[in-house]
Structure formats: structure tokens, C-alpha cells
KEMIZA-968312 format. One line per 3 residues: number of its first residue (from 1); their letters; for each residue y negated, z, x of C-alpha. Coordinates in Angstrom, 1 decimal. Layout:
NUM	A	Y Z X; ...
! end
This chain:
1	MKL	-9.2 22.6 15.3; -11.8 22.9 18.0; -11.2 25.6 20.8
4	AVM	-13.6 26.8 23.4; -11.6 28.3 26.4; -13.3 30.4 29.1
7	TRS	-11.0 30.5 32.1; -10.8 29.5 35.7; -7.1 29.0 35.6
10	TAL	-5.8 25.5 35.3; -2.3 26.7 34.3; -3.6 28.9 31.5
13	FQL	-5.8 26.1 30.1; -2.8 23.6 30.2; -0.7 26.3 28.4
16	ICQ	-3.3 26.7 25.6; -3.6 22.9 25.3; 0.2 22.7 24.9
19	CFE	0.5 25.4 22.4; -2.1 23.8 20.0; -1.2 20.2 20.6
22	PDG	0.9 20.1 17.4; -2.3 21.1 15.5; -4.3 18.3 17.0
25	AQC	-6.6 20.8 18.5; -9.4 19.8 20.8; -9.6 22.2 23.7
28	TRF	-12.8 22.5 25.9; -12.6 24.3 29.1; -15.6 26.3 30.5
31	SDE	-15.9 28.1 33.8; -19.7 28.9 33.9; -20.8 32.0 31.7
34	VVF	-24.2 30.5 30.8; -22.9 27.0 29.9; -20.2 28.6 27.9
37	ARA	-22.6 30.9 25.9; -24.9 27.9 25.1; -22.0 25.7 24.1
40	IYR	-20.4 28.1 21.5; -23.7 28.6 19.8; -24.8 25.0 19.9
43	DDY	-21.4 23.7 18.6; -19.2 24.9 15.9; -15.9 26.0 17.4
46	TAI	-12.9 27.1 15.4; -12.1 29.9 17.9; -13.2 31.3 21.3
49	LID	-10.5 32.1 23.8; -11.4 34.1 26.9; -9.2 34.7 29.9
52	AET	-8.8 38.5 30.4; -9.0 37.9 34.1; -12.7 36.9 33.8
55	GMN	-13.5 40.3 32.5; -15.0 41.7 29.3; -18.3 43.2 30.4
58	PMR	-20.4 43.8 27.2; -23.3 42.3 29.1; -21.7 39.0 29.5
61	PVL	-23.9 36.3 27.9; -21.3 35.5 25.2; -20.8 39.2 24.2
64	ARR	-24.4 40.2 24.5; -25.5 37.4 22.2; -22.7 38.3 19.7
67	SCY	-24.0 41.8 19.7; -27.7 41.1 19.5; -27.7 38.5 16.9
70	ADR	-24.7 39.6 14.9; -23.7 35.9 15.0; -19.9 35.7 14.6
73	RAP	-19.1 32.3 13.4; -15.8 32.1 15.2; -13.2 34.7 16.2
76	LIV	-13.0 35.7 19.9; -9.5 36.2 21.3; -8.8 37.7 24.7
79	VGA	-5.8 36.1 26.3; -3.6 37.8 29.0; -4.7 41.4 28.6
82	HQN	-2.7 44.1 30.3; -0.5 46.5 28.4; -2.8 49.5 28.8
85	REN	-4.0 51.4 25.7; -7.4 52.2 27.4; -7.8 48.6 28.4
88	IIE	-7.1 47.3 25.0; -9.6 49.8 23.4; -12.2 48.6 25.8
91	LFD	-11.6 45.0 24.9; -12.1 45.6 21.3; -15.2 47.8 21.9
94	AGA	-16.6 44.9 24.0; -16.3 42.6 21.0; -12.9 41.1 21.0
97	DDI	-11.4 40.2 17.6; -7.8 40.0 18.7; -5.9 40.3 21.9
100	VLC	-2.8 38.5 23.3; -1.0 40.7 25.8; 0.4 39.6 29.2
103	PIN	3.0 38.0 29.7; 1.7 35.3 27.3; 4.1 34.3 24.7
106	SAE	3.3 30.9 23.2; 4.5 31.6 19.7; 2.5 34.9 19.6
109	LVL	-0.6 33.1 21.0; -0.5 30.5 18.3; 0.2 33.1 15.6
112	RVH	-2.7 35.3 16.6; -5.2 32.6 16.9; -4.3 31.2 13.5
115	LAV	-4.5 34.6 11.9; -7.9 35.2 13.5; -9.2 31.9 12.3
118	RRF	-8.0 32.6 8.9; -9.8 35.9 8.7; -13.1 34.3 10.0
121	QPL	-13.0 31.2 7.8; -15.8 31.0 5.3; -13.7 32.0 2.3
124	QTA	-15.0 31.1 -1.2; -17.1 33.8 -2.8; -15.4 35.9 -5.5
127	ETA	-17.6 34.2 -8.1; -16.7 30.6 -7.0; -13.0 31.5 -6.5
130	DRL	-12.7 33.0 -9.9; -14.5 30.2 -11.7; -13.2 26.8 -12.8
133	ECG	-15.3 24.1 -14.3; -14.0 21.1 -16.2; -16.3 19.0 -18.2
136	SYL	-18.3 21.2 -20.6; -15.7 24.0 -20.1; -16.2 26.9 -17.6
139	LDR	-13.3 29.3 -17.1; -14.0 32.7 -15.7; -10.9 34.5 -14.4
142	RTC	-12.5 37.9 -14.0; -13.2 38.3 -17.7; -10.6 35.9 -19.2
145	TVW	-13.4 34.1 -20.9; -14.0 30.4 -21.3; -17.4 29.1 -21.8
148	VDD	-17.7 26.0 -24.1; -21.1 24.4 -23.9; -22.5 27.8 -22.9
151	EPV	-20.8 29.6 -25.8; -18.4 32.4 -24.7; -14.7 32.2 -26.1
154	RLT	-12.4 35.3 -25.4; -8.8 34.6 -24.8; -5.8 36.8 -24.4
157	SRE	-4.5 37.2 -20.9; -1.6 34.8 -21.5; -3.8 32.2 -23.3
160	FAI	-6.2 32.3 -20.4; -3.4 31.9 -17.8; -2.2 28.7 -19.7
163	AWL	-5.7 27.4 -19.8; -6.2 27.9 -16.2; -3.0 26.1 -15.3
166	VFA	-3.9 23.1 -17.4; -7.5 23.0 -16.5; -6.8 23.3 -12.8
169	CPG	-5.1 19.9 -12.9; -7.1 17.6 -15.1; -5.3 14.3 -15.7
172	EYV	-2.0 15.7 -14.6; 0.8 17.0 -16.7; 1.9 20.6 -16.3
175	SRR	5.4 21.1 -17.5; 6.7 23.6 -20.0; 9.0 25.0 -17.2
178	QIA	6.0 25.6 -14.9; 4.0 27.3 -17.5; 7.0 29.5 -18.6
181	GAV	7.6 30.6 -15.0; 3.9 31.2 -14.1; 2.9 33.0 -17.3
184	WSS	6.1 34.8 -18.5; 8.3 34.7 -15.3; 10.9 33.3 -17.5
187	SED	12.6 30.1 -18.4; 11.5 27.4 -20.9; 14.4 28.0 -23.2
190	IVG	13.6 31.6 -23.7; 9.8 31.2 -24.3; 9.8 27.8 -25.9
193	RTL	8.6 28.8 -29.4; 6.2 31.3 -28.1; 4.6 28.8 -25.7
196	EQH	4.1 26.4 -28.6; 2.2 29.1 -30.6; 0.0 29.8 -27.6
199	IYK	-0.7 26.2 -27.1; -1.7 25.9 -30.8; -4.1 28.8 -30.6
202	LRK	-5.6 27.5 -27.4; -6.3 24.2 -29.0; -7.9 25.8 -31.9
205	KLS	-10.0 28.4 -30.1; -11.3 26.0 -27.5; -11.5 22.9 -29.8
208	LNG	-9.5 20.8 -27.4; -9.6 17.8 -29.7; -12.2 15.8 -27.9
211	SHG	-15.2 17.2 -29.8; -16.5 18.8 -26.6; -15.5 15.9 -24.4
214	VRL	-12.1 17.4 -23.3; -8.7 16.8 -25.1; -5.3 18.6 -24.5
217	RTM	-2.5 16.1 -25.0; 1.2 16.8 -25.2; 4.0 14.4 -24.0
220	YAH	7.7 14.9 -24.6; 9.5 15.8 -21.4; 6.3 15.9 -19.4
223	GYR	4.2 18.8 -20.7; 0.5 19.3 -21.3; -2.4 17.5 -19.8
226	VEI	-6.2 18.0 -20.0; -8.1 14.7 -20.3; -11.9 14.4 -19.9
229	ELP	-13.2 11.7 -22.3; -16.2 9.6 -21.3; -19.2 9.4 -23.7
232	KEV	-19.1 6.3 -26.0; -22.7 5.4 -24.9; -21.2 4.4 -21.5
235	GDT	-19.0 1.7 -22.9; -21.9 0.5 -25.3; -24.4 0.1 -22.5
238	RVA	-23.7 -3.6 -22.1; -23.8 -4.4 -25.8; -27.1 -2.5 -26.2
241	SEE	-28.7 -4.4 -23.3; -27.7 -7.7 -24.8; -29.1 -6.8 -28.2
244	SAP	-32.2 -5.5 -26.9; -33.8 -9.0 -26.5; -32.6 -11.0 -29.5
247	GIA	-35.3 -13.7 -28.9; -34.1 -14.7 -25.4; -31.6 -17.5 -25.1
250	QTP	-28.4 -16.5 -23.4; -27.0 -20.0 -22.9; -27.2 -21.1 -19.3
253	DVL	-27.1 -24.8 -20.3; -30.5 -26.1 -21.0; -29.3 -28.8 -23.3
256	SAI	-27.3 -26.2 -25.3; -30.5 -24.1 -25.7; -32.4 -27.3 -26.9
259	ASM	-29.7 -27.8 -29.5; -29.7 -24.2 -30.5; -33.5 -24.3 -31.2
262	LQV	-33.2 -27.5 -33.1; -30.7 -26.1 -35.4; -32.2 -22.7 -35.9
265	EAL	-35.9 -23.5 -36.0; -36.7 -27.1 -36.0; -34.2 -28.3 -38.5
268	ATT	-34.8 -25.3 -40.8; -38.6 -25.9 -41.0; -39.1 -29.7 -40.7
271	PAD	-38.0 -32.6 -42.9; -34.8 -34.2 -42.2; -36.3 -37.5 -41.2
274	SFA	-39.0 -35.9 -39.0; -37.0 -36.9 -35.8; -33.7 -38.4 -35.0
277	LLG	-31.1 -36.9 -32.6; -28.8 -39.6 -31.3; -29.2 -41.6 -34.4
280	SSR	-28.7 -38.8 -37.0; -30.9 -36.3 -38.7; -28.8 -33.3 -37.8
283	AEL	-27.4 -32.0 -34.5; -23.7 -32.4 -34.4; -21.5 -30.3 -32.2
286	HPA	-18.0 -31.5 -31.3; -15.2 -29.8 -29.5; -15.1 -30.4 -25.8
289	DSE	-11.6 -32.0 -25.8; -12.4 -34.3 -28.8; -12.6 -38.2 -28.6
292	MAR	-16.3 -38.1 -29.6; -17.1 -35.6 -26.8; -15.3 -37.5 -24.1
295	SAR	-16.9 -40.9 -25.0; -20.4 -39.5 -25.4; -22.9 -40.6 -22.8
298	AWS	-24.8 -38.1 -20.8; -28.3 -37.2 -21.8; -31.0 -38.8 -19.7
301	AED	-34.5 -37.5 -19.0; -36.0 -39.9 -21.5; -33.7 -38.6 -24.2
304	CSD	-34.8 -35.0 -23.5; -38.4 -36.1 -23.6; -37.9 -37.8 -27.0
307	VLS	-36.4 -34.8 -28.5; -39.1 -32.5 -27.2; -41.8 -34.9 -28.4
310	ACA	-40.2 -35.0 -31.9; -40.2 -31.1 -31.9; -43.8 -30.8 -30.8
313	SSN	-45.1 -33.4 -33.2; -43.2 -31.9 -36.2; -44.4 -28.3 -35.3
316	PSR	-47.4 -28.5 -33.0; -48.2 -24.8 -33.3; -45.0 -23.9 -31.4
319	AIT	-44.8 -25.1 -27.8; -41.4 -25.3 -26.1; -41.5 -24.3 -22.4
322	FGT	-38.7 -24.1 -19.8; -39.6 -22.4 -16.5; -43.2 -23.2 -16.6
325	SEP	-46.3 -21.9 -18.4; -47.4 -25.5 -19.5; -45.9 -27.1 -22.7
328	VRG	-43.4 -29.9 -22.2; -44.8 -33.1 -23.6; -43.1 -36.5 -24.3
331	RDG	-44.1 -39.9 -23.1; -46.7 -40.4 -25.9; -48.7 -37.3 -24.7
334	H	-47.6 -35.0 -27.6
! end
């Protein structure tokens, strides 16, 4: 809460600060008319408080601007007015939205300011307040109609009331007791069977089985819950991206990539004795924890060159490249 206070009295300003301290209000004191008028239209204040002792001349900059521009973004409360009927009427005619009479009562001051702020708060428009959107469902409280993918579905008043309760809390359970009390003003025991029939009709009319992305679930001792289901395409994005480029090697290890190509391409299209890999005509893969894998020596640069030379000589039409545009050649130049 942000309050603009026009007063020359330090005691009154301190009283206002103390009254709204529990609300965490930020109170700003003004004593100059022009500075005050500029401030309240440059900044957004929750309420404007004017000391009645400073006068309420309609030609004051603050009041004149409100009158000329019809700009009433915040309520104006006159504090410390005298209990005189004519004086009160003049204050309202000058532009006051509420008045706190003298002697000032702290509780009354807080109450009147909060009521004035509540009247001036930008309330939701009737259309927004009476509509509720959840996934592909739009509920219109004025007509008791639910729009499902832009198709209207008419419900009875009680069916719509139940739908509004559960759709207003997506992902949270609404108990049978809460529904019975809100819709029938009765207990769960009395309307138990009737409530089940309404839930059944609601599921059927609105297709709350997930076909439109929303599902109504029931859990014993908890109640009913609306769940919004994500499209399946979202979970399959990663798989689709991985399958989009089948020719790209996914193995980060260069040696594993070489072995993969040797098995899939070279070994399938060349004679078995066209080259030798570690003394055999076939690439053999061993488990990482096996004795063969632990005792195997690491590949050297010369070993890699020999394998690549054998691949290039057996299938010269296909060049093997890794991170460069030039084909990799062995020591013999092939």
C-alpha cells in the first residue's frame, strides 16, 4: 500500500503512519500543493489523504486536475473534517470520496481507507470474472455453458457449479464434502448418490477422458481432480531429433566410430582377407571388464593409419574423414 498524505501537521502524519504500519504501507508526506499534484499523477498511489485543515477549495491543483481530466485512479479521503452537515456536503462536492471526522479514530481511519481503496481497485470486468479457462475448456458462468474446442456444451446449473469448482483448482482435489456444501448446501451423506450421477453426466458431456487434453480423476477419500495432459509430441521430441539424422555417428569415441563403420560398411562389402584388424579378419568387441579388454594394448596412431589405409584401398570410392574436408590416408599414401 502506497499512501500520499497532504498535511502540515507532523502529529497527523505520524498517526497515519502508525495506523497503516501493520499493512506495510509506504506513506509520503507533502506540504506543497504543486509538488503534491505532480506526484500523485506521476506515481501510482493506493490512496490520497488530505488534511481537512489545509482546505478543500475546488481550485486546488489536485482537485482541479481530477475535475478537468476525470482522472481518479486513487480514492481521495479527507481526514479530520468537522461534524458539520454543510461542511461535509461541501467536501464531497469538492471531490472527496470519503471523510474521516474529527476527532480522528484510528480504527475508523483504517476502515474507511480500506473501503475506499476497495471501491477504486480496478476490479475484473464482468466478462473476465465470469469466465474460466483451463486447457481447451472455457467456462462461461453467465450462461452455464462450457466451450470445448470452441464447441458449446450446455449444462444444468448444478452440473456447471460442480464443473466450476473442479476447474477452478486444476491439479488439486476437491472433496465430496466441499462440493455437497457448495452446490446443495447439504452434507455428503445426503447427496452422495446424486453427486455421483452428476459427476458421471459431467464426464460424458464434457468428454473428460483426456480426448481434449483434460481428464477428471477420482480418488477415494480425496475427491475429484482436473488434470491437464501434455501432448505426446512433447515427450517424443528428443527421439524424433535423434532419428532425424540416421547417417550421423552418435558415438563420441573416434575408435568406436571406426569399429562401427568397419562392421556395418567395410566388412559387409569387402572380402574377409582384404585387411586385418589386430590379426583377425573381423572386429571383435569384448566387455569392458573382461580379461581380454583389460590386457589389450591401446591403439597407436600407426594402428589407426593402417586401418584407414585398408579401408581406403578396399573401397577407394568412399573416403573416410574426421573433422576435416581432406580424406585420411595411410602411410603408403592411399
